[in-house]
NUKOLBA-488123 format. One record per residue (C-alpha): residue in three letters; x, y, z. Coordinates in pm, whole numbers, plus 50000, padded with zeros to 5 digits. Example, Ala and Ser with C-alpha at 12.3 -4.5 7.8 and 13.67 -1.06 7.14 Angstrom:
2
ALA512304955050780SER513674989450714
//
This chain:
448
MET831209246812135ALA834379269112124GLN837739254612175THR838839259812539ASN842519255412535LYS843879288212610SER847679280312570LYS849359306912347VAL851809296412079VAL855359296912236LEU858179304412004GLY861869304112055ASP864429325411870GLN863409304911555GLU859939295411430TYR860469260411311PHE856939254811182ALA856469288611029ASP854009277010772ILE851759260311015PRO849199281511200LYS847579271011536ILE845249242111483HIS841599248811557TYR838349229011567GLU836399235011240GLY833909206211223ARG833459177411017ALA832689196610698SER836019214410699LYS838379207910404ASN841269223010583PRO843929194810642LEU845349215710930ALA842169216311143TYR840339193211371ARG837019179911234TRP835889160511547TYR838259170811832ASN836579200412009PRO838339202812347GLY835539220712529GLN832639198412399VAL831109179312690VAL830659141712622ALA829429117212876GLY829839143013168LYS833329155813070THR834909176612809MET836909160112535GLU840089176112671GLU839379160413016HIS838609126112871PHE841779123812657ARG844469145012839PHE846439142612522ALA850299144612554VAL852889148612285CYS855909125612327TYR859449138912297TRP861289109412159HIS859509099411828THR858199134211755PHE861319154711796GLY864109128811781GLY862819101711550THR864629107411223GLY863419076111044SER866519055111070ASP865959017411064PRO868238986911055PHE868598990110685GLY869369027610650ALA870279060910809GLY867589086610903THR865719104710638LYS864439135510829ALA866729165110873PHE865129182411167PRO866739216111198TRP866599215711578LEU868919186111601HIS871899205211472GLY873929228511684GLU877479234811801SER876949224212160VAL874809200512371LYS872989229412526GLN872209246412206ARG870809214212057ALA868729207312370THR867279242412379GLN866539242512002LYS864769209412034MET862629222312327ASP861869254712142ALA860569232311852ALA858639210212102PHE856729238012269GLU856079256011941PHE854569223011807ILE852559214912128THR851069248612158LYS850189250611786LEU848269217711835GLY846599232612132LEU847399202012358PRO847769202612749TYR850679178612804TYR853999164412699CYS856119135012828PHE859849124912808HIS862639100212882ASP865399118513061PHE867919119612762ASP865199129512522LEU865509162812680ILE869249165912657GLU872119141512558GLU873549119712825GLY876769131412986THR880059112913014ASP879229104713379LEU876359107113629ASP877339140813754GLU877599156013409SER874229141113319ALA872669155613631LYS874109190513550ARG872739187813193LEU869259178513327GLU869409207613564TYR870149231313275ILE867269218813048THR864689214813318ASP865329251513412TYR864599259913053ALA861469237213046LEU860079254513357GLU860109287413164LYS858539271912863GLN855809255713081LYS855079288413251ASP854749307812925SER852599282112754GLY850429265513023VAL851549231212900LYS852099205013170LEU854259173813214LEU852039142913202TRP854939119413309GLY858589115413301THR860789083413286ALA864329072213249ASN865859055312949LEU867139023613095PHE867539004512779SER869449022912503HIS872969025012654PRO875168993812621ARG875538992512997TYR871918979013008MET872328952212747ASN871378927113030GLY868748948213187ALA868798976813438ALA866998967513766THR867208930913669ASN870938931413565PRO873078904113706ASP875778930213782PHE875068950314091GLU877228979113960VAL874728983413680VAL871698982713912ALA873379009814116TYR873909030613814ALA870379026013702GLY869189037214047ALA871239068614018GLN869819076313678VAL866229070213805LYS866899094014096ASN867879121013848ALA864879114413631LEU862609115713931ASP864099147714043ALA863549162513700THR859939150113688ILE859159164414036LYS860839197313947LEU858679201613641GLY855489193513823GLY855019159213643GLU851759142413744ASN852979107113702TYR856189086913647VAL856559056313412PHE858679025213420TRP859139007913086GLY861278977513136GLY862858978112792ARG865398951512862GLU864058937713202GLY863658902513097TYR865868874812944MET867218859412626SER867828825412764LEU866948807113095LEU870228789113081ASN872038818413227THR869218834913408ASP867968833013780MET864458845613704LYS863238845714055LYS866308866314178GLU865788891113904LEU862178895813973ASP862978900814343HIS865508926514235MET863058945814009ALA860498947814296ARG863178960214542PHE864278985814276LEU860638998414231HIS860089000314607MET863229021414653ALA862149044814365LYS858649048814509ASP860009054914854TYR862359081214741ALA859779100314527ARG857269099814802GLY859929113115035GLN860469142714799GLY856809150414808PHE855779134014484LYS851909126314494GLY851469111814146THR851019077214030PHE853699053013912PHE852929034213592ILE854269000713450GLU854058997413073PRO853648960512963LYS855288946912658PRO855958909512590MET859138910112386GLU861488931812168PRO864238939812265SER864358911312510LYS863058876512395HIS860888874712704GLN860178906412907TYR859048904213265ASP856288929613203PHE854678907012941ASP851088918812951ALA848558935913180ALA847808904013369THR851438896013429VAL852168930513558ILE849128931413782GLY850168897813937PHE853708910013988LEU852528942614156GLN850138925014389ARG852858898514473TYR855328923514571ASP852988947914751LEU853338975014480ASP849728977914370LYS848859006714592ASP851169030914421PHE851469015914063LYS848979012713789LEU849309004113415ASN850309025213115LEU848929003812827GLU849909005312457VAL848048993912163ASN851088979411972HIS852328960812281ALA848888943612331THR848928931311985LEU852498918812015ALA851278898112315GLN848578882612103HIS845808902812275THR843478929612153PHE843988962512310GLN840388959312442HIS841478928512635GLU844348945912801LEU842168976012892GLN839498951913039VAL842078934813255ALA843338968613381VAL839668981513445ASP838538949813620ASN841588953113870ASN841258990013911MET844628994613747LEU844009015513437GLY846359044613467SER847309058613118MET847869047212762ASP850169051012469ALA848319059412143ASN849519039311839ARG848919008011629GLY851028980611470ASP851228967911123TYR849018936711143GLN850928920210859ASN854168917911071GLY855268912911429TRP857228944711484ASP856548973811721THR856038996911434ASP854339026211652GLN852159038211374PHE849709066711439PRO846169054011529ASN843569055211252ASN841499024711316ILE838169041211449TYR836489006411500GLU839278995411731LEU839099026711932VAL835299026211959GLU835638991012119SER838299004312347PHE836109032712476LEU833349007612540VAL835748995712806ILE837329029312916LEU834109047912964PRO832199023413195GLY835639020013361LYS835629056213466GLY838649066013250PHE842219069913336GLN843539071713681GLY846169099013681GLY847269095013320GLY846119103612972ILE846769095012613ASN850379098912499PHE851209097112116ASP853989072712141ALA853999070911758LYS856129081511475THR855639092211120ARG856769066910851ARG860349068010721ASN859239083710388SER857129110410556THR859829136810562ASP857959171310563LEU857659189010893ALA853919193110819ASP853629154210823ILE854139155311195PHE851009178311221HIS848989157210994ALA849849125011192HIS848899141311525ILE845619158011386GLY844559124511232GLY845129105211552ILE843489131111775ASP840379131511546THR840339093511538PHE840109093711915ALA837449120411921ARG835199103011679ALA835609070811852LEU834559086712186LEU831439101212024ILE830439068411878ALA831039048312189THR829139073012396GLU826059069912155VAL826389031512178LEU826429031512540GLU823629057712588GLN821329051212298SER821419014212215GLU820738980912381TYR824388972012400LEU824728973412782ASN821238957212849MET821998928912606ARG825278920812772THR823758923013116ASP820968900312990ARG823528872412899TYR824068868413275LYS820568871413407SER820378836013537PHE822768846813813GLU820148869813935THR817928839514047ILE818278828214412PRO820608799514344GLY822558821214101ARG823158847914361LYS824038821114626PHE826738807514391GLU828268843214344ASN828148849814716GLY830038818514788ASP827028802114967LEU826928770614754SER829108738914772LEU829958715914483GLU827428690814611ASP824788719614596LEU825718725314231SER825398689014169SER821918687214340ILE820638718414148ALA821778704013811ARG820038670413887ASN816708687213975ASN816718709713663ASP816088701013301ALA819188698013080PRO820638732512999GLN819498746712658GLN821908763812414ARG821808801612420SER823368822612149GLY826068847212230GLN824708869311949GLN828218881311861GLU827238892911514LEU824408914411659PHE826748930411903GLU829108938311603ASN826168952911422ILE825338977111688ILE828668993811660ASN828318996511285GLN824929012511329TYR826579040611514MET829579044511291
//
């Protein structure tokens, strides 16, 4: 099928990726490294086009601001758009590069933190003026390209003022400042037609309980989220709010530890009607879960909103944000996502960065093309597993004993503990029944 993305390549005064053409689908036999082999946006899979399944978004921070610096050395990537005589010049150059990149990839969305778009001002008023300027420019870019904003958010973790958190900070003055910053970020998101808004509690947690009133801080975070939600709704925002779980780093223990923790928090504080989860692969593994586990927890609670696409290095415990290339892992993920009816409001954002020694501008294209094709191939494989194999029937069959009369009574809450005891005494001793894990694993391999 032909590629359906109609966005034209949008260039600024300078073409930053002049040697890179627009990326097209050429099929699996293509030898062109600057082409999609598996991602065909208009191809219908399981009732939706690939573009509709994924809703891919390019992230502003790593892709256009991540220069490869680490605790042991300065950045290695001399992005030309980061150099300019003024704040406004640097911001417009960066946006020119971003929209050139996004439209050459043919992707439908982007997403940002507030001060990814433009450098923070010396005070709140100056920051608001700068955001007003760059969002005016972004509106023009969106109109010219057809690219939309998947979500916006505020960076409430980088500045030293947030060293003890933002909404959970023990100093009310910092909480108030964070509120003002979120208001500005919400205004920017609404202005740009953002479809969702994300909260990542980068430092919403604690380093030591010795100096922490955890209940007070959680109460404050809930109050803060209610205030942000109420303000946005009052401004006409119809989208979904997302919480992004992460267990640690930079805080020792973050309040948004994992999917189950966040869902419990949202339900406790009556926020679950407006908030859902934005899950990240690397954050799941840091919490000692598989990504599939986090997805299943969200799906089972009707809370799967969106996801960040990346992976960690399984030989260390860092949030390395590498581009996804593990097809098997993503096949298992889509075996959860597809039966769970996909994302509610969100999509797939490439919160990933090229490695420190990948210093060519073309490397950013190779990384995204590889990640996008990995998702597309995983979707195709998972769909075949679900539609052509005995996978679903086998899993259902493991629980067929609950389709008996007493089994259904148990699930309906019509049995007492005494009833269970009586049933057990009248039955023969239970027999072992294999979980057939290896057979389930082999089914996936058959379709790889």
